[in-house]
C-alpha positions as CSV (number, residue, x, y, z in Angstrom):
1,M,0.0,-0.2,0.1
2,E,1.2,3.6,-0.8
3,H,2.3,5.5,2.2
4,K,0.4,8.7,2.9
5,I,3.3,10.7,2.4
6,D,3.9,9.3,-1.0
7,E,0.4,10.0,-1.8
8,F,0.7,13.6,-0.9
9,I,4.0,14.0,-3.1
10,R,2.2,12.4,-6.1
11,H,-0.9,14.7,-5.6
12,A,1.5,17.8,-5.2
13,L,3.2,16.7,-8.5
14,D,-0.1,16.2,-10.3
15,A,-1.8,19.5,-9.0
16,Q,-0.4,21.7,-11.7
17,P,2.0,21.6,-14.5
18,I,5.6,21.9,-13.4
19,S,8.3,23.6,-15.5
20,G,11.5,21.8,-15.9
21,T,13.5,25.0,-15.7
22,S,11.6,26.4,-12.8
23,L,12.0,23.1,-10.8
24,I,15.7,22.9,-11.5
25,I,16.1,26.7,-10.4
26,S,14.3,25.7,-7.1
27,L,16.6,22.8,-6.6
28,Y,19.7,24.9,-7.2
29,G,18.5,27.7,-5.0
30,D,17.3,25.8,-2.2
31,A,19.7,22.8,-1.9
32,L,23.0,23.7,-4.0
33,S,23.5,27.4,-4.1
34,H,25.0,27.3,-0.5
35,R,27.1,24.2,-1.1
36,G,29.2,25.3,-4.1
37,G,26.5,25.6,-6.7
38,E,28.0,22.9,-8.9
39,V,26.8,19.4,-9.7
40,W,27.2,16.6,-12.1
41,L,24.4,16.4,-14.6
42,G,23.9,12.5,-13.5
43,S,23.5,13.8,-9.9
44,L,20.6,16.0,-11.0
45,S,18.9,13.0,-12.7
46,A,19.5,10.9,-9.8
47,L,17.7,13.4,-7.6
48,L,14.6,14.1,-9.8
49,E,14.1,10.7,-11.5
50,P,12.3,9.2,-8.3
51,L,9.9,12.2,-8.7
52,G,9.1,11.0,-12.4
53,F,11.4,13.5,-14.2
54,G,13.5,11.6,-16.5
55,D,17.0,12.2,-18.0
56,R,15.6,13.9,-21.2
57,F,13.6,16.3,-19.0
58,V,16.8,17.2,-16.9
59,R,19.0,17.6,-20.0
60,T,16.5,19.8,-21.8
61,S,16.1,22.0,-18.7
62,V,19.7,22.7,-17.9
63,F,20.4,23.4,-21.5
64,R,17.7,26.0,-21.5
65,L,19.0,27.4,-18.3
66,Q,22.5,27.4,-19.7
67,K,21.1,29.4,-22.6
68,E,19.3,31.9,-20.4
69,G,22.7,32.5,-18.5
70,W,21.7,30.8,-15.2
71,L,24.1,28.0,-15.6
72,D,27.8,27.4,-17.1
73,V,28.8,23.8,-18.0
74,E,32.4,22.3,-17.6
75,K,32.8,19.0,-19.4
76,I,35.4,16.5,-18.1
77,G,35.5,13.4,-20.1
78,R,32.1,12.4,-21.1
79,R,30.6,14.1,-18.0
80,S,29.0,17.5,-17.8
81,Y,28.9,19.6,-14.6
82,Y,26.5,22.6,-14.3
83,R,27.5,25.5,-12.0
84,V,25.6,28.5,-11.3
85,T,26.7,31.7,-13.1
86,E,27.5,34.8,-11.2
87,R,24.3,36.4,-12.5
88,G,22.4,33.2,-11.4
89,M,23.8,33.7,-7.9
90,N,22.9,37.2,-7.7
91,Q,19.4,36.3,-8.6
92,F,19.5,33.5,-5.9
93,R,20.6,35.9,-3.3
94,H,17.9,38.3,-4.0
95,A,15.3,35.7,-4.1
96,E,16.5,34.1,-0.9
97,S,16.3,37.3,1.0
98,K,12.5,37.1,0.4
99,I,11.9,33.3,0.6
100,Y,13.5,32.3,3.8
101,L,12.4,35.4,6.0
102,S,11.0,34.5,9.4
103,E,8.8,37.5,9.6
104,Q,7.6,40.5,7.9
105,P,10.2,43.3,7.6
106,A,10.5,46.0,10.3
107,W,9.6,49.7,9.3
108,D,10.3,52.9,10.5
109,G,7.2,54.7,8.6
110,Q,9.4,56.1,5.8
111,W,8.7,55.8,2.2
112,D,10.7,55.5,-0.9
113,L,8.9,57.4,-3.7
114,L,10.1,57.2,-7.4
115,L,8.7,59.7,-9.9
116,L,8.8,58.5,-13.4
117,E,7.5,61.4,-15.3
118,M,10.7,62.3,-17.0
119,A,10.7,58.6,-18.5
120,S,9.5,57.7,-21.9
121,K,6.4,55.6,-22.2
122,T,8.5,52.6,-23.3
123,E,11.1,53.2,-20.5
124,R,8.2,53.7,-18.0
125,A,6.6,50.4,-18.8
126,R,10.1,48.6,-18.3
127,L,10.8,50.4,-15.0
128,K,7.4,49.5,-13.5
129,K,7.7,45.8,-14.2
130,A,11.4,45.7,-12.8
131,L,10.4,48.0,-9.7
132,S,7.3,45.7,-9.2
133,W,9.7,42.7,-8.8
134,L,11.7,44.7,-6.2
135,G,8.7,45.6,-4.1
136,F,7.4,49.0,-5.4
137,G,3.8,49.6,-6.1
138,Q,2.2,51.8,-8.4
139,M,0.4,54.6,-6.7
140,N,-0.6,56.4,-10.0
141,A,0.4,56.5,-13.5
142,T,3.8,57.8,-12.6
143,L,4.6,57.3,-9.1
144,M,5.9,54.2,-7.6
145,A,6.4,53.8,-3.9
146,A,7.8,51.2,-1.4
147,P,8.1,51.2,2.3
148,A,11.7,52.3,3.0
149,R,14.2,49.6,4.5
150,E,17.6,49.9,5.6
151,Q,19.0,47.3,3.3
152,N,17.6,49.0,0.3
153,D,19.9,51.2,-1.7
154,V,17.8,52.9,-4.1
155,P,20.4,55.0,-5.9
156,A,22.4,51.8,-6.6
157,M,19.1,50.0,-7.6
158,L,18.2,52.8,-10.1
159,G,21.8,52.6,-11.4
160,E,21.6,48.8,-12.1
161,L,18.2,49.6,-14.0
162,N,19.9,52.3,-16.0
163,A,17.4,54.9,-14.7
164,S,19.3,57.2,-12.5
165,E,18.7,60.1,-15.0
166,S,15.1,59.5,-15.8
167,T,13.8,58.7,-12.3
168,I,13.3,61.3,-9.5
169,Y,13.8,59.8,-6.2
170,F,12.2,61.1,-2.8
171,R,12.4,60.0,0.8
172,A,9.2,60.8,2.6
173,D,7.5,60.6,6.0
174,Y,4.0,59.5,6.8
175,P,3.1,61.6,10.2
176,Y,-0.6,61.7,9.6
177,N,-2.5,58.7,10.9
178,R,-5.8,59.9,10.6
179,S,-5.7,58.6,6.9
180,E,-4.4,55.3,8.0
181,Q,-7.5,53.4,6.6
182,S,-7.4,55.4,3.4
183,L,-3.7,54.4,3.1
184,K,-4.3,50.6,3.6
185,E,-7.0,50.6,0.9
186,L,-4.4,52.2,-1.6
187,V,-1.8,50.0,-0.6
188,S,-4.1,47.0,-0.9
189,T,-5.0,48.1,-4.6
190,S,-1.6,49.2,-5.5
191,W,0.2,46.2,-4.5
192,S,-2.7,43.8,-5.6
193,L,-2.9,42.2,-2.2
194,N,-6.1,40.4,-2.7
195,E,-4.5,38.4,-5.5
196,V,-1.4,37.6,-3.4
197,A,-3.6,36.4,-0.5
198,E,-5.5,34.0,-3.0
199,Y,-2.1,32.6,-3.9
200,Y,-1.0,32.2,-0.4
201,H,-4.5,30.6,0.4
202,E,-3.9,27.8,-2.2
203,F,-0.5,27.2,-0.8
204,I,-1.9,26.7,2.7
205,T,-4.7,24.6,1.4
206,S,-2.2,22.4,-0.4
207,F,0.4,22.0,2.4
208,R,-1.7,22.1,5.6
209,P,-2.5,18.4,5.3
210,L,1.2,17.6,5.1
211,M,1.9,19.1,8.6
212,A,-0.6,16.7,10.0
213,L,1.1,13.7,8.2
214,L,4.7,14.8,9.4
215,R,3.3,15.1,13.0
216,D,2.2,11.4,12.7
217,A,5.0,10.0,10.8
218,T,7.9,8.0,12.6
219,E,11.5,8.5,11.9
220,E,11.7,5.4,9.8
221,E,9.0,6.7,7.6
222,L,10.7,10.1,7.1
223,T,13.5,8.7,4.9
224,P,16.0,11.0,3.4
225,E,14.4,10.6,-0.1
226,R,10.9,11.5,1.0
227,C,12.1,14.5,3.1
228,F,14.2,15.7,0.0
229,Q,11.1,15.4,-2.2
230,L,9.0,17.2,0.4
231,R,11.4,20.1,0.8
232,L,12.1,20.6,-2.9
233,L,8.2,20.7,-3.6
234,L,7.6,22.8,-0.5
235,I,10.1,25.5,-1.7
236,H,9.1,25.1,-5.4
237,Y,5.5,26.1,-4.6
238,Y,6.2,28.6,-1.9
239,R,8.8,30.3,-3.9
240,R,6.3,30.9,-6.7
241,V,3.8,32.7,-4.4
242,V,6.3,34.8,-2.0
243,L,8.1,36.2,-4.9
244,K,5.0,37.8,-5.9
245,D,4.5,39.3,-2.4
246,P,5.9,42.8,-1.9
247,L,6.6,41.7,1.6
248,L,5.1,45.1,3.1
249,P,5.5,45.7,6.9
250,D,2.6,44.6,9.4
251,A,1.3,48.1,9.8
252,L,0.3,48.0,6.0
253,L,-1.3,44.7,5.8
254,P,-4.8,43.3,6.6
255,N,-5.4,41.6,9.9
256,Q,-4.6,37.8,9.8
257,W,-2.5,38.1,6.7
258,E,-2.4,35.0,4.7
259,G,1.3,35.6,4.0
260,Q,2.4,35.1,7.6
261,I,0.3,32.2,8.0
262,A,1.7,30.6,4.9
263,R,5.2,31.4,6.1
264,N,4.7,29.8,9.5
265,L,3.5,26.7,7.9
266,C,6.4,26.6,5.4
267,I,8.9,27.0,8.3
268,N,7.3,24.2,10.3
269,I,7.4,21.8,7.4
270,Y,11.1,22.9,6.4
271,Q,12.5,22.4,9.8
272,R,10.9,19.1,10.0
273,V,12.5,17.6,6.8
274,D,15.6,19.6,6.4
275,S,18.1,17.4,8.3
276,Q,17.1,14.3,6.2
277,A,16.8,16.2,2.9
278,T,20.4,17.6,3.3
279,R,21.6,14.0,3.9
280,Y,20.0,12.8,0.8
281,V,21.5,15.7,-1.4
282,S,24.8,14.7,0.1
283,E,24.5,11.1,-0.8
284,K,23.3,11.6,-4.4
285,T,25.4,14.4,-5.7
286,E,29.1,14.7,-7.1
287,T,31.0,17.7,-8.3
288,T,34.2,18.1,-10.3
289,I,36.2,17.5,-7.1
290,G,34.0,14.8,-5.6
291,E,31.7,15.2,-2.7
292,L,29.3,18.3,-2.5
293,P,30.7,20.8,0.2
294,Q,28.7,20.9,3.4
295,P,26.2,23.9,3.5
296,A,27.6,27.3,4.3
297,A,27.0,29.1,7.5
298,A,24.4,31.4,5.8
299,Y,22.3,28.3,5.0
300,Y,21.5,27.7,8.6
301,R,20.4,31.3,8.9
302,R,17.2,30.6,6.8
303,F,13.9,31.2,8.5
304,G,15.6,32.7,11.6
305,G,17.8,29.7,12.1
306,L,17.9,26.0,11.4
307,P,19.3,23.4,13.8
308,R,22.8,22.1,12.8
309,E,22.5,18.8,14.8
310,N,22.5,15.8,12.6
311,S,22.2,17.8,9.4
312,T,25.5,16.9,7.9
313,L,27.1,13.6,7.2
C-alpha cells in the first residue's frame, strides 16, 4: 500500500504543470547554491528521477538554463557539470532574501518614492515591471512607492536599472495617521494584495495536510528521499507565491494576513524535513572535485535559524 506521504507527493506533482527550468532553479536555489552551486548532470537526474522526471527532462531543462545565463557547463571526459553563474547567484541571493524570511520586515514609517514622469512611455513600462519585482507599488501612472528599508540602496538599484537620469527619487515620512485606513486601501490596490492572498491561500490549503502527516510519521517513515522530495516541492510552490509578495510591513497589511500564516506553515515543514533532505542531497550528488561541500553558515540562517544537529554526514 502506498504511504500517505507518497500519496501527498504524487498529488502535489499532479496538482499543476511543473516547468523543468523552474523546478531546477528551485533545486539549485534551495539545495545547491550554499554548497558550491556545482553538480554533475547525472546527480541532477538521480535526484529528480524518483519524482518522475527523466533524464531527457533534466537535460533539456539545464540546456535552457545555460542558454538563459543561469548555468555554466564544464565537461570533463564524457561528464557535464553545471555551475550557477555569477548572474544566477545574484538572482538567488535576491530571491533568498524574500523566501527564507522568518517574519515581515521592520519599518520606521518612511517611504521611498520614485517619480517616473521624465521617462519615456516605453522606459516607464520597463521600469514599472522591474520595480514591481523589487517590491514597489504603482500609486498612480507615474509614481512608484515602497516602504523604506535599511537594506534598500535605492540609488544603486536605479543605477543597475539604468534609470538614474530619468527617475526622481524622494524619501518621505507619513506623520498623519488620521488617513491610515485610506492608506491601507490604497496599498491593497496598488500592490494587488487580494490576488497575493489568494495565492497564499492555495498554498496553505495544499500543504496544511502535510503538517498533520509529518506529526504522525515515525523517523523510519521520514526517509532521506521522502524528506528531500517534500522540501523541494515545498520550496518550489512557496517560492512561486512569495516572490509575488511585496513583503510589506505589518502596519500596512490586513489583519490575519495569509502571507504570515503561509510562512509559518512553510517554516514548520522545512524544519521537520531539512536534516534528512540535506543528507539525501549529500549522498546523491557529485561535483568536479568529488563530494558536495557541506552547507555554508548562511544556509543555517534561513527562517531565523535552522538546527545543525545531525544535518550533515
